[in-house]
N, C-alpha and C positions, 0 to 999 in steps of 0.2 A: 725375206721370206722366212717364216717360222714353221717348222715341221712338227706335227704331232704324230707320234708313232709308238710302236712297241716291238717286243721281240717275239711274243707268243702269237698263236692263232686265236684271235677273238677274245672277248670278255675282259678287256682291261680298261674300259670306259674311255677309249680314244675319242669317240665322237662327242660325248659330254665335255671332255677336256677341250676339244677344239671350240665348242660353243663358249666355254668359259673364257678362253683366251680371246676369242673375238669380242665378247662383251667387255672385257677389261681394256682391250685396245680401243674400242669405241669410247669408253669412259675416259681414256687418256687423250682423246681428241683426234684419233686416227680414223681413217676410212678403210676398214678391213674388208677383204674378200676371202671367202673360203673356197678352196679349189679341191675338187673331189673327182675320182674316176667314175663315181656313180655305179658302184658294184650292184649287179643284179637287175639293172634296168632292162626292160624289154625292147624299148625303142631307142637305139643308140645311133643317131645320125652322125655323119661326118661333121667335124667342127665342134662347136661349143654350144651346150644347152645352158641358157640362163634360167636357173631355177628360181632365183629371187634377185631382183635388182633393189636398190635402196627404197623403192616405192612400193613394192609388192611382189607376190608370188606369180611366176610366169610359166611354170611347167607342172605337169601332172606326174603321178607316180611312175608311169611307164617310161617317161622321158627323163625323170630325175633320179630314180632309185629311192629306196626308203630312207636312208640316213640323210642324204642331201635335202629331201623334202621335209623331214623332221626338223632339220636345222633351219630351213627356210621359214617354217611355221613359228619357230622360237625367236628368231633374231631380226627384229625390226631394225632397219638402217644398215644391214650388212648384206653385201652381195654374195650369193652362193652360185657357183658355176660348176658344171661337170663336163668332162671331156677326157678322151683317151690321151690327149696332149694337154697336160696341165700348164705347159709353157704358153700354148695358144690361149688357154683360158685366162691365165694371168695377164697377158698382153691386152686381151679384150677388156678385162676389168680395169686396167690402168687407163686405157684410152677412152672407154665409154662411161665408166663410173668414177673416174678419178681416184681409184683405190690407191692408198699409200702403203699398205702392207698386206701381204698374202699369208693366209694360214693354210698350210698343206695338210689336209686330213689323211691320216694313214700314210705318212710319207717317209718313214725312216729307211725303208728299203727302196725308195724311189730315187735312183741315182741319176736320172736324166736331167734333173734340175739342181742348181746350186742352192743350198740352204744356208741362211745366215746363222740359224740356230736350230738345234734339234731338242725337243722335249720328248722324253721316252717315258711312257706309262709302264710300270712294271709291277708284277704281283709276287707275293712271297713264294708261290709255287714255281715261278720262273727261276728263282734262286735255289730252291731246294731240289728241284728235279730239272736239271739243266740239259736234258736230252733234246736233240733236234729232231725234226720230222725225218722219217715217219714213226720212229719209236717214241718220240716225245712231242711236245707242243710248241717248241721253239722254232722260229723260222730260220734263225742263224745262231751260232754259238753265243753263249752268254758274254764272252769276251768282247763281242761287238758293242756292248753297252758303253765301252770306253770312248766311243765316238760321239756320245751324247753330250749336250751342253747343260742339261738339267734333267732331273728325274722326278716323277710323281709316283707315289706308292698308294694304292687305294686302300683306305681304312687301316693302314698300318704305319707305324713309325719307321722311316728308313733306317735300316741297320748298318753296321760297319761294312757290309758287302758293297753298299752304295756310297756311303759317306767317305770311305777311304779314297775314292776316285777324285776327291777334291772339287766336285761340282755341286751346285745347289741341289738339294734333295728335300722334297716336301711331302707331307701327308695330304691326301685328298679325302675328304669326308663326304659321303653321299647324303644329300638332303632331299627328302620327299616333300613336295608341296601338297596342297589339298587336291583330292580327286575331284574331277569335274565331269559332268555329263558331256558326252560327245554329240551335243546338238546345239542349236542356235542359242539356247539359253545359257549354256556353260555353267549350270547350277552346281555349286559345291556340294559334294557328298561326303559324309563321314562314316566311320565304321558302324555307327548306330543304325545305318540303313538296313542292316541284316546280313544274312549269309550271301556270299558271292561265288561266282565261278571265276577263277583266276586264269587268264590266258596270257601266255608269253612265248613268243618265237624269237628268242635272243640267245646269245652264246651260252649263258648259264641261267636258264629259267628258274632253277631252284633258288637262286639268290633273290629273285623278285618275289617268289612265294614266301620266302623267309621274312623279307622286309615287310610284306603285307601283314603277316601274322604279328610281327613285332610292333606294327603300328596299330594293332588292335582289331584288325579285320578278321571275321570268321569266314574261312574258305570252305565252301561245301564241296568243291571239286577243283583239282588242279588240272590244267590242260596245257602241257608243254609241247612246243613245236620246235623244229630246228631253226637255227638262226636264218633270218631273211625269208622265212617261209612265206610264199605267196598264197594267201587264202583264196578259196573258191566257194561257190555256192554250197557244196557239200560240207565244207568245213563249218560254214555259218549255220547250216542245219544241225550239225552235230553239237555245236556250242549251245545253240538255243535249246536243243533237246536235253542237254546236260543240265541247263539251268532249270528247266521244267521238272526233270526227274529228281533233282536234288533239293528242290524248293528254294533255289537261289532267286533273289529279286533283281540281281544286277550282275553284269559282267564287268570285271575290272582288268585292265590291260596296261601295257607300257606305251609311251609316246611313239616308240618305233613301230610297235604293232598297230597302233591306231591308224597311222597313215596307210597301212595295207588293208585295214578294215573299212575305212571311210567310203570306198567306192560301193559298198553294199548297203548303205543307208537307203531307206529307214530300217533300223534294226528291229527284229522281232522281240528282243529283250533289250532293255536299256543298257548302254555301254558307257563306262566311265574310264577315264585315263588318269593314271597316277604319275605326275611329272617327277623327274629326278634331275637334280643339279649337283654340281661339285662345289665344295668350299675348301680352299687351300689353307693349310696351316704351316707356318705361322701367318697370321693375317697381314696382308700388305706385302708379303714377300714376292708374290707373282707380279704385282704391279711394279715394284721396284726393279725386278729383274727385266721385265719387258721394257720399261723406260730406259734402263741402262743399255740393253741390247740394241734398241733403236738408235740411241745416241752414238754408241760405238760404231755401228754399221754406217751411219750417215757421216760420221766424222772421217 
């Protein structure tokens, strides 16, 4: 079992990192399963919800939660399961889907399960302002990082504060794909489409808005929401009104927000999603580490 986690509350790209690890495991010939608690889901039955099996998606937003459903939409051939008991979810994945390795999403503080390796995503702010909740953003003291087996630092070179621990430490670069319409056509859309309303209900929406502008988009209006915000009809009406009032021709949002917006189709104003993935530097380092970790555990 490989755990993906962090020290801070939100905003460290844990879920995109879990998706990357699952993809690389798949490329290495493994049959990975992602295990999640399904934060924020409205329908949380006892037992395990199979969000995706290797053949397709099996659960909706209410039963899956936004991040597991986002992962299920991204990861062909990967099982995604949610449960309050991730041990039970893992056993189900092994017996029914022949999963060979589990990826524990947001698992660094989950002590109920033995992990064979912990990858911790960390930000520069975690190192510079190492205060714990409630005065800071850290879930536990920065010294807890010593328990990790590898580190990923988003958009930054890992400095001496990490490398002195003697564990692998990589930089993760965010890569945005082409925006696509959230309809059956999936038509690619580029910044030449004109001004847009940017909608983001994630941990740091300002980062999404900054990335959009950096990619050449003209933002007529920014509409930030809290992380995991569950949109309703009134939200959609406000977003559509903002587009009309600002002259925007399109709404652009994140993949995580899109799964919470899809139940309101058809949209009054076209909606597009800008996908984001991670790329680890140096190239090949993650694959080599994963292969070595699996070999060590199995030996």
